[in-house]
TORNULO-357644 format. One record per atom (N, C-alpha, C): residue number from 0; atom name; y, x, z; residue in three letters. Coordinates in nm, 2 decimals, decimal comma, padded with zeros to 4 digits. Layout:
N
+-----+------+--------+--------+--------+------+
! pos ! site !      v !      u !      w ! code !
+-----+------+--------+--------+--------+------+
! NUM !   CA !      Y !      X !      Z !  Ala !
...
+-----+------+--------+--------+--------+------+
//
This chain:
103
+-----+------+--------+--------+--------+------+
! pos ! site !      v !      u !      w ! code !
+-----+------+--------+--------+--------+------+
!   0 !    N !  01,38 ! -03,07 ! -04,65 !  His !
!   0 !   CA !  01,31 ! -03,25 ! -04,56 !  His !
!   0 !    C !  01,32 ! -03,25 ! -04,43 !  His !
!   1 !    N !  01,35 ! -03,34 ! -04,34 !  Pro !
!   1 !   CA !  01,37 ! -03,38 ! -04,21 !  Pro !
!   1 !    C !  01,24 ! -03,34 ! -04,15 !  Pro !
!   2 !    N !  01,16 ! -03,36 ! -04,22 !  Thr !
!   2 !   CA !  01,02 ! -03,39 ! -04,16 !  Thr !
!   2 !    C !  00,88 ! -03,34 ! -04,19 !  Thr !
!   3 !    N !  00,88 ! -03,28 ! -04,32 !  Gln !
!   3 !   CA !  00,80 ! -03,22 ! -04,44 !  Gln !
!   3 !    C !  00,86 ! -03,07 ! -04,42 !  Gln !
!   4 !    N !  00,77 ! -03,01 ! -04,48 !  Pro !
!   4 !   CA !  00,76 ! -02,85 ! -04,54 !  Pro !
!   4 !    C !  00,84 ! -02,87 ! -04,74 !  Pro !
!   5 !    N !  00,90 ! -02,98 ! -04,74 !  Trp !
!   5 !   CA !  00,89 ! -03,01 ! -04,88 !  Trp !
!   5 !    C !  01,08 ! -02,95 ! -04,93 !  Trp !
!   6 !    N !  01,09 ! -02,89 ! -05,00 !  Leu !
!   6 !   CA !  01,22 ! -02,80 ! -05,10 !  Leu !
!   6 !    C !  01,27 ! -02,88 ! -05,20 !  Leu !
!   7 !    N !  01,36 ! -02,96 ! -05,17 !  Leu !
!   7 !   CA !  01,41 ! -03,01 ! -05,26 !  Leu !
!   7 !    C !  01,57 ! -02,90 ! -05,36 !  Leu !
!   8 !    N !  01,52 ! -02,88 ! -05,47 !  Ile !
!   8 !   CA !  01,61 ! -02,78 ! -05,58 !  Ile !
!   8 !    C !  01,62 ! -02,85 ! -05,65 !  Ile !
!   9 !    N !  01,78 ! -02,82 ! -05,69 !  Gly !
!   9 !   CA !  01,86 ! -02,87 ! -05,77 !  Gly !
!   9 !    C !  01,86 ! -02,77 ! -05,94 !  Gly !
!  10 !    N !  01,81 ! -02,77 ! -06,01 !  Gly !
!  10 !   CA !  01,78 ! -02,72 ! -06,16 !  Gly !
!  10 !    C !  01,96 ! -02,75 ! -06,24 !  Gly !
!  11 !    N !  01,92 ! -02,70 ! -06,35 !  Glu !
!  11 !   CA !  02,07 ! -02,69 ! -06,45 !  Glu !
!  11 !    C !  02,10 ! -02,89 ! -06,49 !  Glu !
!  12 !    N !  02,01 ! -02,94 ! -06,54 !  Arg !
!  12 !   CA !  01,96 ! -03,07 ! -06,52 !  Arg !
!  12 !    C !  01,80 ! -03,11 ! -06,47 !  Arg !
!  13 !    N !  01,75 ! -03,07 ! -06,33 !  Thr !
!  13 !   CA !  01,65 ! -03,15 ! -06,32 !  Thr !
!  13 !    C !  01,65 ! -03,10 ! -06,14 !  Thr !
!  14 !    N !  01,55 ! -03,18 ! -06,10 !  Val !
!  14 !   CA !  01,56 ! -03,19 ! -05,99 !  Val !
!  14 !    C !  01,37 ! -03,16 ! -05,96 !  Val !
!  15 !    N !  01,37 ! -03,03 ! -05,86 !  Gln !
!  15 !   CA !  01,20 ! -03,01 ! -05,84 !  Gln !
!  15 !    C !  01,20 ! -03,03 ! -05,72 !  Gln !
!  16 !    N !  01,13 ! -03,10 ! -05,67 !  Val !
!  16 !   CA !  01,05 ! -03,12 ! -05,54 !  Val !
!  16 !    C !  00,90 ! -03,02 ! -05,52 !  Val !
!  17 !    N !  00,94 ! -02,91 ! -05,39 !  Trp !
!  17 !   CA !  00,84 ! -02,83 ! -05,38 !  Trp !
!  17 !    C !  00,77 ! -02,80 ! -05,24 !  Trp !
!  18 !    N !  00,66 ! -02,80 ! -05,21 !  Asp !
!  18 !   CA !  00,56 ! -02,79 ! -05,08 !  Asp !
!  18 !    C !  00,55 ! -02,63 ! -05,09 !  Asp !
!  19 !    N !  00,66 ! -02,58 ! -04,95 !  Ala !
!  19 !   CA !  00,64 ! -02,50 ! -04,91 !  Ala !
!  19 !    C !  00,53 ! -02,41 ! -04,86 !  Ala !
!  20 !    N !  00,46 ! -02,49 ! -04,77 !  Asp !
!  20 !   CA !  00,30 ! -02,45 ! -04,72 !  Asp !
!  20 !    C !  00,23 ! -02,42 ! -04,87 !  Asp !
!  21 !    N !  00,20 ! -02,52 ! -04,94 !  Ser !
!  21 !   CA !  00,12 ! -02,50 ! -05,10 !  Ser !
!  21 !    C !  00,12 ! -02,40 ! -05,18 !  Ser !
!  22 !    N !  00,35 ! -02,44 ! -05,22 !  Gln !
!  22 !   CA !  00,34 ! -02,33 ! -05,30 !  Gln !
!  22 !    C !  00,36 ! -02,41 ! -05,43 !  Gln !
!  23 !    N !  00,36 ! -02,55 ! -05,42 !  Gly !
!  23 !   CA !  00,32 ! -02,64 ! -05,51 !  Gly !
!  23 !    C !  00,40 ! -02,68 ! -05,55 !  Gly !
!  24 !    N !  00,39 ! -02,77 ! -05,64 !  Leu !
!  24 !   CA !  00,55 ! -02,82 ! -05,70 !  Leu !
!  24 !    C !  00,53 ! -03,02 ! -05,68 !  Leu !
!  25 !    N !  00,57 ! -03,04 ! -05,66 !  Arg !
!  25 !   CA !  00,58 ! -03,23 ! -05,53 !  Arg !
!  25 !    C !  00,57 ! -03,32 ! -05,62 !  Arg !
!  26 !    N !  00,70 ! -03,27 ! -05,73 !  Tyr !
!  26 !   CA !  00,79 ! -03,37 ! -05,78 !  Tyr !
!  26 !    C !  00,90 ! -03,29 ! -05,88 !  Tyr !
!  27 !    N !  00,94 ! -03,41 ! -06,01 !  Glu !
!  27 !   CA !  01,01 ! -03,33 ! -06,10 !  Glu !
!  27 !    C !  01,03 ! -03,41 ! -06,17 !  Glu !
!  28 !    N !  01,17 ! -03,48 ! -06,13 !  Thr !
!  28 !   CA !  01,31 ! -03,57 ! -06,23 !  Thr !
!  28 !    C !  01,25 ! -03,53 ! -06,39 !  Thr !
!  29 !    N !  01,30 ! -03,64 ! -06,45 !  Gln !
!  29 !   CA !  01,32 ! -03,62 ! -06,58 !  Gln !
!  29 !    C !  01,41 ! -03,58 ! -06,62 !  Gln !
!  30 !    N !  01,47 ! -03,53 ! -06,74 !  Pro !
!  30 !   CA !  01,61 ! -03,42 ! -06,76 !  Pro !
!  30 !    C !  01,72 ! -03,55 ! -06,72 !  Pro !
!  31 !    N !  01,82 ! -03,46 ! -06,65 !  Leu !
!  31 !   CA !  01,93 ! -03,54 ! -06,62 !  Leu !
!  31 !    C !  02,03 ! -03,58 ! -06,70 !  Leu !
!  32 !    N !  02,15 ! -03,62 ! -06,69 !  Pro !
!  32 !   CA !  02,23 ! -03,69 ! -06,84 !  Pro !
!  32 !    C !  02,31 ! -03,55 ! -06,82 !  Pro !
!  33 !    N !  02,35 ! -03,48 ! -06,72 !  Lys !
!  33 !   CA !  02,44 ! -03,39 ! -06,69 !  Lys !
!  33 !    C !  02,40 ! -03,30 ! -06,58 !  Lys !
!  34 !    N !  02,45 ! -03,16 ! -06,54 !  Thr !
!  34 !   CA !  02,42 ! -03,07 ! -06,41 !  Thr !
!  34 !    C !  02,41 ! -03,14 ! -06,26 !  Thr !
!  35 !    N !  02,29 ! -03,06 ! -06,23 !  Val !
!  35 !   CA !  02,30 ! -03,14 ! -06,11 !  Val !
!  35 !    C !  02,43 ! -03,10 ! -06,01 !  Val !
!  36 !    N !  02,51 ! -03,20 ! -05,95 !  Met !
!  36 !   CA !  02,60 ! -03,15 ! -05,84 !  Met !
!  36 !    C !  02,59 ! -03,17 ! -05,68 !  Met !
!  37 !    N !  02,46 ! -03,22 ! -05,65 !  Gly !
!  37 !   CA !  02,48 ! -03,29 ! -05,53 !  Gly !
!  37 !    C !  02,34 ! -03,28 ! -05,54 !  Gly !
!  38 !    N !  02,29 ! -03,31 ! -05,41 !  Leu !
!  38 !   CA !  02,12 ! -03,40 ! -05,35 !  Leu !
!  38 !    C !  02,12 ! -03,41 ! -05,25 !  Leu !
!  39 !    N !  02,01 ! -03,49 ! -05,18 !  Gly !
!  39 !   CA !  02,04 ! -03,49 ! -05,00 !  Gly !
!  39 !    C !  01,86 ! -03,61 ! -05,03 !  Gly !
!  40 !    N !  01,81 ! -03,53 ! -04,89 !  Trp !
!  40 !   CA !  01,69 ! -03,64 ! -04,87 !  Trp !
!  40 !    C !  01,75 ! -03,77 ! -04,81 !  Trp !
!  41 !    N !  01,66 ! -03,87 ! -04,86 !  His !
!  41 !   CA !  01,68 ! -03,98 ! -04,74 !  His !
!  41 !    C !  01,67 ! -03,99 ! -04,64 !  His !
!  42 !    N !  01,74 ! -04,00 ! -04,53 !  Pro !
!  42 !   CA !  01,72 ! -03,98 ! -04,37 !  Pro !
!  42 !    C !  01,62 ! -04,10 ! -04,27 !  Pro !
!  43 !    N !  01,55 ! -04,17 ! -04,35 !  Gln !
!  43 !   CA !  01,46 ! -04,21 ! -04,28 !  Gln !
!  43 !    C !  01,33 ! -04,26 ! -04,32 !  Gln !
!  44 !    N !  01,36 ! -04,28 ! -04,48 !  Leu !
!  44 !   CA !  01,24 ! -04,27 ! -04,60 !  Leu !
!  44 !    C !  01,17 ! -04,14 ! -04,64 !  Leu !
!  45 !    N !  01,06 ! -04,09 ! -04,61 !  Pro !
!  45 !   CA !  01,06 ! -03,98 ! -04,64 !  Pro !
!  45 !    C !  00,96 ! -03,93 ! -04,77 !  Pro !
!  46 !    N !  01,01 ! -04,04 ! -04,87 !  Asn !
!  46 !   CA !  00,95 ! -03,97 ! -05,02 !  Asn !
!  46 !    C !  01,10 ! -04,05 ! -05,08 !  Asn !
!  47 !    N !  01,21 ! -04,04 ! -05,03 !  Gln !
!  47 !   CA !  01,28 ! -04,07 ! -05,11 !  Gln !
!  47 !    C !  01,42 ! -03,96 ! -05,10 !  Gln !
!  48 !    N !  01,48 ! -03,95 ! -05,16 !  Phe !
!  48 !   CA !  01,64 ! -03,87 ! -05,24 !  Phe !
!  48 !    C !  01,72 ! -03,94 ! -05,32 !  Phe !
!  49 !    N !  01,86 ! -03,86 ! -05,29 !  Ala !
!  49 !   CA !  01,95 ! -03,95 ! -05,42 !  Ala !
!  49 !    C !  01,99 ! -03,80 ! -05,44 !  Ala !
!  50 !    N !  02,03 ! -03,78 ! -05,59 !  Val !
!  50 !   CA !  02,08 ! -03,68 ! -05,70 !  Val !
!  50 !    C !  02,26 ! -03,68 ! -05,71 !  Val !
!  51 !    N !  02,33 ! -03,64 ! -05,75 !  Ile !
!  51 !   CA !  02,47 ! -03,64 ! -05,85 !  Ile !
!  51 !    C !  02,43 ! -03,57 ! -05,96 !  Ile !
!  52 !    N !  02,44 ! -03,68 ! -06,08 !  Ser !
!  52 !   CA !  02,46 ! -03,56 ! -06,20 !  Ser !
!  52 !    C !  02,53 ! -03,63 ! -06,27 !  Ser !
!  53 !    N !  02,69 ! -03,59 ! -06,30 !  Gly !
!  53 !   CA !  02,83 ! -03,58 ! -06,38 !  Gly !
!  53 !    C !  02,85 ! -03,72 ! -06,25 !  Gly !
!  54 !    N !  02,85 ! -03,78 ! -06,38 !  Asp !
!  54 !   CA !  02,97 ! -03,92 ! -06,28 !  Asp !
!  54 !    C !  02,86 ! -04,03 ! -06,24 !  Asp !
!  55 !    N !  02,71 ! -04,01 ! -06,23 !  Thr !
!  55 !   CA !  02,63 ! -04,07 ! -06,18 !  Thr !
!  55 !    C !  02,50 ! -04,00 ! -06,03 !  Thr !
!  56 !    N !  02,55 ! -04,13 ! -05,98 !  Leu !
!  56 !   CA !  02,45 ! -04,13 ! -05,85 !  Leu !
!  56 !    C !  02,34 ! -04,23 ! -05,90 !  Leu !
!  57 !    N !  02,19 ! -04,08 ! -05,85 !  Ile !
!  57 !   CA !  02,06 ! -04,13 ! -05,88 !  Ile !
!  57 !    C !  02,00 ! -04,15 ! -05,75 !  Ile !
!  58 !    N !  01,91 ! -04,26 ! -05,70 !  Arg !
!  58 !   CA !  01,82 ! -04,29 ! -05,61 !  Arg !
!  58 !    C !  01,65 ! -04,26 ! -05,67 !  Arg !
!  59 !    N !  01,62 ! -04,16 ! -05,65 !  Tyr !
!  59 !   CA !  01,45 ! -04,14 ! -05,64 !  Tyr !
!  59 !    C !  01,38 ! -04,18 ! -05,58 !  Tyr !
!  60 !    N !  01,28 ! -04,24 ! -05,59 !  Asp !
!  60 !   CA !  01,12 ! -04,25 ! -05,49 !  Asp !
!  60 !    C !  01,01 ! -04,16 ! -05,56 !  Asp !
!  61 !    N !  00,98 ! -04,05 ! -05,45 !  Met !
!  61 !   CA !  00,90 ! -03,93 ! -05,53 !  Met !
!  61 !    C !  00,77 ! -04,05 ! -05,63 !  Met !
!  62 !    N !  00,69 ! -04,19 ! -05,52 !  Thr !
!  62 !   CA !  00,58 ! -04,24 ! -05,58 !  Thr !
!  62 !    C !  00,62 ! -04,26 ! -05,68 !  Thr !
!  63 !    N !  00,78 ! -04,32 ! -05,77 !  Lys !
!  63 !   CA !  00,77 ! -04,35 ! -05,91 !  Lys !
!  63 !    C !  00,82 ! -04,26 ! -05,93 !  Lys !
!  64 !    N !  00,76 ! -04,26 ! -06,14 !  Ala !
!  64 !   CA !  00,80 ! -04,18 ! -06,25 !  Ala !
!  64 !    C !  01,01 ! -04,15 ! -06,23 !  Ala !
!  65 !    N !  01,00 ! -04,28 ! -06,25 !  Leu !
!  65 !   CA !  01,17 ! -04,34 ! -06,29 !  Leu !
!  65 !    C !  01,23 ! -04,32 ! -06,13 !  Leu !
!  66 !    N !  01,42 ! -04,31 ! -06,16 !  Pro !
!  66 !   CA !  01,48 ! -04,34 ! -06,07 !  Pro !
!  66 !    C !  01,44 ! -04,45 ! -06,04 !  Pro !
!  67 !    N !  01,45 ! -04,55 ! -05,91 !  Thr !
!  67 !   CA !  01,50 ! -04,66 ! -05,82 !  Thr !
!  67 !    C !  01,65 ! -04,73 ! -05,86 !  Thr !
!  68 !    N !  01,75 ! -04,64 ! -05,87 !  Arg !
!  68 !   CA !  01,88 ! -04,69 ! -05,84 !  Arg !
!  68 !    C !  02,00 ! -04,63 ! -05,95 !  Arg !
!  69 !    N !  02,08 ! -04,67 ! -06,01 !  Gln !
!  69 !   CA !  02,16 ! -04,54 ! -06,08 !  Gln !
!  69 !    C !  02,30 ! -04,64 ! -06,03 !  Gln !
!  70 !    N !  02,40 ! -04,52 ! -05,95 !  Phe !
!  70 !   CA !  02,57 ! -04,60 ! -05,95 !  Phe !
!  70 !    C !  02,63 ! -04,49 ! -06,06 !  Phe !
!  71 !    N !  02,75 ! -04,54 ! -06,13 !  Thr !
!  71 !   CA !  02,83 ! -04,45 ! -06,18 !  Thr !
!  71 !    C !  02,96 ! -04,51 ! -06,16 !  Thr !
!  72 !    N !  03,09 ! -04,37 ! -06,15 !  Trp !
!  72 !   CA !  03,16 ! -04,39 ! -06,15 !  Trp !
!  72 !    C !  03,24 ! -04,34 ! -06,28 !  Trp !
!  73 !    N !  03,40 ! -04,37 ! -06,26 !  Gly !
!  73 !   CA !  03,44 ! -04,30 ! -06,41 !  Gly !
!  73 !    C !  03,49 ! -04,19 ! -06,36 !  Gly !
!  74 !    N !  03,48 ! -04,05 ! -06,25 !  Ser !
!  74 !   CA !  03,47 ! -03,96 ! -06,29 !  Ser !
!  74 !    C !  03,38 ! -03,91 ! -06,21 !  Ser !
!  75 !    N !  03,36 ! -03,74 ! -06,23 !  Leu !
!  75 !   CA !  03,31 ! -03,65 ! -06,18 !  Leu !
!  75 !    C !  03,26 ! -03,68 ! -06,01 !  Leu !
!  76 !    N !  03,12 ! -03,68 ! -05,98 !  Leu !
!  76 !   CA !  03,14 ! -03,67 ! -05,79 !  Leu !
!  76 !    C !  03,02 ! -03,57 ! -05,78 !  Leu !
!  77 !    N !  03,09 ! -03,49 ! -05,67 !  Phe !
!  77 !   CA !  03,05 ! -03,40 ! -05,59 !  Phe !
!  77 !    C !  03,00 ! -03,44 ! -05,44 !  Phe !
!  78 !    N !  02,89 ! -03,33 ! -05,46 !  Asp !
!  78 !   CA !  02,83 ! -03,40 ! -05,30 !  Asp !
!  78 !    C !  02,81 ! -03,54 ! -05,27 !  Asp !
!  79 !    N !  02,67 ! -03,51 ! -05,19 !  Leu !
!  79 !   CA !  02,68 ! -03,67 ! -05,13 !  Leu !
!  79 !    C !  02,62 ! -03,63 ! -05,00 !  Leu !
!  80 !    N !  02,65 ! -03,77 ! -04,91 !  Tyr !
!  80 !   CA !  02,62 ! -03,72 ! -04,79 !  Tyr !
!  80 !    C !  02,57 ! -03,94 ! -04,74 !  Tyr !
!  81 !    N !  02,41 ! -03,90 ! -04,64 !  Trp !
!  81 !   CA !  02,34 ! -04,05 ! -04,64 !  Trp !
!  81 !    C !  02,41 ! -04,06 ! -04,48 !  Trp !
!  82 !    N !  02,43 ! -04,24 ! -04,47 !  Ser !
!  82 !   CA !  02,46 ! -04,19 ! -04,33 !  Ser !
!  82 !    C !  02,38 ! -04,23 ! -04,23 !  Ser !
!  83 !    N !  02,31 ! -04,17 ! -04,10 !  Pro !
!  83 !   CA !  02,19 ! -04,21 ! -04,04 !  Pro !
!  83 !    C !  02,07 ! -04,32 ! -04,07 !  Pro !
!  84 !    N !  02,09 ! -04,39 ! -04,07 !  Asp !
!  84 !   CA !  02,06 ! -04,52 ! -04,12 !  Asp !
!  84 !    C !  01,95 ! -04,53 ! -04,30 !  Asp !
!  85 !    N !  02,02 ! -04,45 ! -04,33 !  Gly !
!  85 !   CA !  01,99 ! -04,47 ! -04,49 !  Gly !
!  85 !    C !  02,04 ! -04,56 ! -04,55 !  Gly !
!  86 !    N !  02,15 ! -04,63 ! -04,52 !  Gln !
!  86 !   CA !  02,26 ! -04,73 ! -04,57 !  Gln !
!  86 !    C !  02,27 ! -04,77 ! -04,72 !  Gln !
!  87 !    N !  02,40 ! -04,62 ! -04,67 !  Val !
!  87 !   CA !  02,49 ! -04,61 ! -04,77 !  Val !
!  87 !    C !  02,45 ! -04,43 ! -04,80 !  Val !
!  88 !    N !  02,58 ! -04,42 ! -04,86 !  Leu !
!  88 !   CA !  02,59 ! -04,29 ! -04,91 !  Leu !
!  88 !    C !  02,76 ! -04,26 ! -04,93 !  Leu !
!  89 !    N !  02,78 ! -04,17 ! -04,96 !  Ala !
!  89 !   CA !  02,91 ! -04,10 ! -04,94 !  Ala !
!  89 !    C !  02,91 ! -03,99 ! -05,06 !  Ala !
!  90 !    N !  03,02 ! -04,03 ! -05,18 !  Thr !
!  90 !   CA !  03,01 ! -03,92 ! -05,22 !  Thr !
!  90 !    C !  03,17 ! -03,88 ! -05,22 !  Thr !
!  91 !    N !  03,18 ! -03,73 ! -05,28 !  Ala !
!  91 !   CA !  03,33 ! -03,71 ! -05,37 !  Ala !
!  91 !    C !  03,38 ! -03,70 ! -05,46 !  Ala !
!  92 !    N !  03,49 ! -03,76 ! -05,48 !  Thr !
!  92 !   CA !  03,48 ! -03,80 ! -05,57 !  Thr !
!  92 !    C !  03,59 ! -03,68 ! -05,73 !  Thr !
!  93 !    N !  03,59 ! -03,66 ! -05,79 !  His !
!  93 !   CA !  03,67 ! -03,53 ! -05,86 !  His !
!  93 !    C !  03,82 ! -03,66 ! -05,87 !  His !
!  94 !    N !  03,80 ! -03,73 ! -05,91 !  Asp !
!  94 !   CA !  03,98 ! -03,82 ! -05,87 !  Asp !
!  94 !    C !  04,00 ! -03,79 ! -05,73 !  Asp !
!  95 !    N !  03,96 ! -03,67 ! -05,64 !  Gln !
!  95 !   CA !  04,08 ! -03,73 ! -05,51 !  Gln !
!  95 !    C !  03,97 ! -03,87 ! -05,44 !  Gln !
!  96 !    N !  03,88 ! -03,84 ! -05,43 !  Gly !
!  96 !   CA !  03,88 ! -03,98 ! -05,29 !  Gly !
!  96 !    C !  03,77 ! -03,97 ! -05,29 !  Gly !
!  97 !    N !  03,70 ! -04,08 ! -05,17 !  Leu !
!  97 !   CA !  03,58 ! -04,06 ! -05,11 !  Leu !
!  97 !    C !  03,49 ! -04,21 ! -05,17 !  Leu !
!  98 !    N !  03,37 ! -04,23 ! -05,26 !  His !
!  98 !   CA !  03,38 ! -04,34 ! -05,25 !  His !
!  98 !    C !  03,26 ! -04,36 ! -05,16 !  His !
!  99 !    N !  03,24 ! -04,45 ! -05,12 !  Val !
!  99 !   CA !  03,13 ! -04,53 ! -05,05 !  Val !
!  99 !    C !  03,00 ! -04,63 ! -05,17 !  Val !
! 100 !    N !  02,85 ! -04,60 ! -05,12 !  Trp !
! 100 !   CA !  02,77 ! -04,67 ! -05,18 !  Trp !
! 100 !    C !  02,68 ! -04,74 ! -05,12 !  Trp !
! 101 !    N !  02,63 ! -04,87 ! -05,18 !  Tyr !
! 101 !   CA !  02,54 ! -04,92 ! -05,02 !  Tyr !
! 101 !    C !  02,43 ! -04,90 ! -05,12 !  Tyr !
! 102 !    N !  02,35 ! -04,86 ! -05,04 !  Ala !
! 102 !   CA !  02,23 ! -04,77 ! -05,13 !  Ala !
! 102 !    C !  02,10 ! -04,87 ! -05,17 !  Ala !
+-----+------+--------+--------+--------+------+
//
């Protein structure tokens, strides 16, 4: 995390946020549809992150149990990058493209 001692960890089909100071679990997603392929913290909002699971980009807010937004593409997605202002996400796609999403 850019400003907190939090670690964002993607397992096979879940994502966990651990506090490195207390070594406690802060947040865990529900099981995702596919394997986690990418994840990243929102650059401006401290409780938010995004995850790639198969062909779906999922945005989370740690103050809520369920995802805040989902985007689906027609092929697998790999890795993600937030724009510095947090308004846009870019993902690499299995169909050899780059897809830009308005967060």
